N, C-alpha and C positions, 0 to 999 in steps of 0.2 A: 498505594500503588507505587511501584518502583519508577523512578525517573531515569529513563534510558537516554544515553547520549546518541541521538540519531545521526550525528555527524561522524560517528565512528563506524566505518564500513565493516569492521570485524564482527559486529553483533548480528548481521543479517544472514539468515539461513536460506532465503529465497532471492534469486536474482533474475533479472531480465535485462535485455539490451535493446536500445532503440537508436536509430539513426536520426539525427536532427535534419529536418527538411528545410529547404530555403523558405518555404511558405510559413515556417514556424517563427520567422523573424518579424520584429516590429519595425517602425520607421527608423529607429536608431541602430538597426542591425544587431539587436539582442534578441534572443529567444523570448517570446512573449509569455505572459502568465497562463494563457489558455493552453499553450503547447506543454508547459511544465505540468499542468493539471492532467493532460492526456498521457504524459509519461507515467505519472502516478497511476492512472487507470490501467496502463499496460502492465505494471507491476502487480496491481490488485487482481487483474484477470489471471495473470500467471499463477499467483498463489492459489486462487480459487480453483482453477482448472487442474492444477497439479496435485492439490491436496484435498479440497472438499469434494471434488468430483469422484474421488475414490469411494464415496458413499452412494454413488448413483447420480445420474444426470439431473434428477429432480432436486438434488442438493444445491444446484446453482440458482434455484429460485427460492423465494421466501425470505430474502434478505433485502433490507433497504438502508441506504446511507442516510444517517440522521445529521451528521456534521462533518465538514471537511475544514481542516486548518492547515494552511501552507505558510511556511516561512522561507522567503527568498534570501539566499545568503551570498550569492555571487552571480555575476553576469555570465551568460553563455552565448557563444556565437556559432557561426556556420563556417566551414563544415565541422561536424563533431559526431561522435558516437558516445552515448551516455549509458551508464549502468544504473538500474533502479533496484535498490535493496528493500526488502519487505519482511516484516516480522509482526507477529501478534504480541502487543506489549501489555494488554490488559484483557481479561475475560470477566465479564459480569454475569448477571443472572439471565438477561435477555439480549445482551449485546457484547460486542468486543471492540477493541481499539487496535487498528492496524497502524504501526509506525513505519514510515518509509523515508527514503532519501534518494536523491538523484545525484550521481557522481560523474564528473568528467575527469578521468584519471583518478588521482587521489583527492581532488578538490570537491567538496560538498557544495553543490549548486543550490539545492533546496531540500527542506525537510517537510514532512507532512504527517498529520494524524487524521485517520478516518474512523468515525464511530459508525458501526454497522449494527443494525437491530434485526433480530430474527422475528418474523411475524407469521401469524396464522393466515393462510390464503383466504379462508372463508370469512373470518371476522375482521381481518386487516388490523388486528391488535397484536402488540408484542406478545411473544410466547417464550418460555424458558428454552435455553439452548439444550438440545438433547445431549446425553452422555457421549455418544459417538462423535457428535460435532465438537463438543468440548475437548475430547481426546485429540482430534485432528488439530484444533487450534493450539493446544498445548504443545504439539509436536513441532510447531513453527514459531516457538517462543525465541526471544533473543539468545544468541549463542553466548555461552559463558566465556569471557575473555580474560579472566583473572590470571 
């Protein structure tokens, strides 16, 4: 598996933008970890609705998050508008890993990786990624920045 530098905004093919809300702050006036997680969700939803939905609305079901890892890299305050970059950084047999980062300007605030598993609705067991799903996921791989 390639080790991508998720702090490098040039690698991300999919972007979303979110406005920091006052309610996102903790008692120290920093954006709290729950809000950062929600920003990642915004990016994840953008990627799925812009790309996987091309295969039909039923393609937005049948996936489950198995693991989320977030690394907090800098503090973020209010007011602010952040950009969330998203890219598929690994495709396995039944799952894929989404790499993401939250940026305030050029500063990387947090990076995250989300393992998502394809599952059969009847058995609730993992199932292989279909060829058409795999092709969509490959289309949102990290951009070549060489």
